[in-house]
N, C-alpha and C positions, 0 to 999 in steps of 0.2 A: 504494500500500500504506500510505501514511502516514495516510490517512483511517481505515483499519481499526484502526491502532494508537491513534489519537486516540479513536475510538469505544469501543474496549475500555477505555481508561483512564477515559473519562467515565462508563462504565457499571460501573466497579469490577470488571471481569472477573477480573483476577489475584487480588484478595483473595477474591472469591466462589469462584473455583475452588479456592483453597487451603482454604477453609472446607468446601466440598463434599467434598473428598478427606479432610480431617481428620475430619469428622463421620462419613463412611462407615467409615473405619478404626476410629474410636473405638467406634461402635455395634457393629460386627462383633466387635471384640475383647471388649467387655463381654458380648455375647451368647455368644461362644465360651467365655469363662471362666466365665460364669454358668450354663452348661449349658442353653442355650436348646433348646426342644423342636424337633426337626427338622420342617419343614413348617409351623411356626407363622408366619402371615403378618405378625404384628405387628412383628417385627424388620426385615424388608426394607421394610415400609411406613414405619417410623420413619426408616430411612436415606434413603428417597426423599423424604419430607416435609422432613427436615433439609436435604437438598441443594436442593430446590426453594425452601425458605425462604431459604437463603443466596444462591441465584442470583436470587431475585426482586427484590432491591434494585437490580439493574441494569436493571429494566424502565422506569426513568425516569432522565433525565439530571439534571444539576445545575440546569438552568434549563428548565422545561417550556415557557415562552413562547419561548425561543430554539429549542427543538426544533420547535415548531409553525411558526415563521417561517423556518426555514432553507430554503435553495433546493435541497433534496434530496427525493427521493421516499421518504417514511417508511414507507408501507404495506409494501413488500417487505422493507425492513430490519427492521421490527418483527416481521413474520411469521417471517423467518429467525432472528431473535434468540430468539423463543419456541421454535421447533423445535430450535434448537441447544442451548438450555438443557435441554429435555426429553431430548435425545439424550445430552448429557454426563452428566447426573445418572444416567440409566440405565446408561450405559457405566461410570461409576465404580463403581457397585454390582456390576456384572458382573465388572469387573477385580478388585475386592477379593475376590469369591468365587473367581475363578480363581487368584489368587495365594495366598490363604489356604487353599484346599482345602476350604472350607466350602460347604455347599449351602443357602443361605438361601432362594432362590426360583428358579423356572424363568424362562427367557427371556421366555416369553409373559406371565408375571406382571409382570416388570420393565418390559417395553414398555408394557403396558396401564396400569399405575399411574403410570409416569413421564410418559406422554403426558397422562393425565387430570389428574394433579396440576399439571402445568405449565399446562394450559389453565385450571385453576381459579385458579392464581396470576396468569395474564394477565387473567382476569376481575376478580380482586381489585385489580390495578393500575388497571384501567379504572374500577372502581366506587369504590374507596377511596383510590387514589393509590399510587404505587410504594412509598412508605415503609411502607404497610400492606398490600401485596399478599400477605403471608404469612398474613393473618388467615383467609382462606377455606380454604386447605389445612389449617391447624391446627384450625379449627373442624370441618371435615369429618372429620379424623382423630380428634378427640376424640369425636365422635358415633359413629364406626365402632368405636372401642374399647369404648365403654360402652353401646352400643345392645343391645336384646334380640336374641336369635337371629333371623337374617334368614329368616323362614319365608314371608313374603308378598313379592310383587314390590316394593311401596313400601319395605319394609324392606331388601330386597336392593339397591335403588337407593341408599338412604342408606348402606349398608355395603359399597359396591362395592369399596373399597380392600382389604378383607380377604377377599373371596370368592375361590374357586379360579379359575384362569384361564379355564376353559371355560364359566363361567356367563354366560348371555346377558345378564342384567340388568347385571352388572358390566362386561362388554365394551361394551355399548351406552352405558352411562352414561359410561364413560371416553372413548369415541369422541365423543359429543356434547359433553362438556366440553372436550376437546382442540380440536375444530373450532370451536365457538362461541367459546371463550376466545381462540383464535388470531385468528380473523376480527375479533371485536369489538375486541381490543387493537390489531391491525394498522390498522384503519380509524380508531378513535377515539383511540388512544394513552392514556397514563396521565392520570388525573384531576389537575387542578391543585391 
């Protein structure tokens, strides 16, 4: 069990978890006090992106070269790390909703977006490095918020984070991002 503790510390898990919870509670409180429109997907997406951004710093260790030369199998550890981050970020939003009595998003919406955003952050860690893994989810969020109304399939793919949970383009985009991001990060690891 000691290796798990060392791994969690080296990936800044306690600090990241605290920021995930704090950001979820803060955004929920501001949306609740600000009279957020029920069913508006922007608030839950903002909570999920904030959580993924906070957790993405743990996608790389303190020394990438040491991670690559260590005598452990990194592929399953990296895959589990990505899946756990997506699960925790979604669970925190669901817990805040349950405790606060608010109804920010459905479970299908939370699962879809947390999985897709975490896959996107994993891709960001592989392409840009762990310290910049947050750039892809933030860029996609920015486009989703300011994009024109998603009337065509390409626009629906680009705005998948704010689409209703039953939309095929949103579901498939999130699924592809989750699978590709997890596999690429698990195999390649973070960029040096």
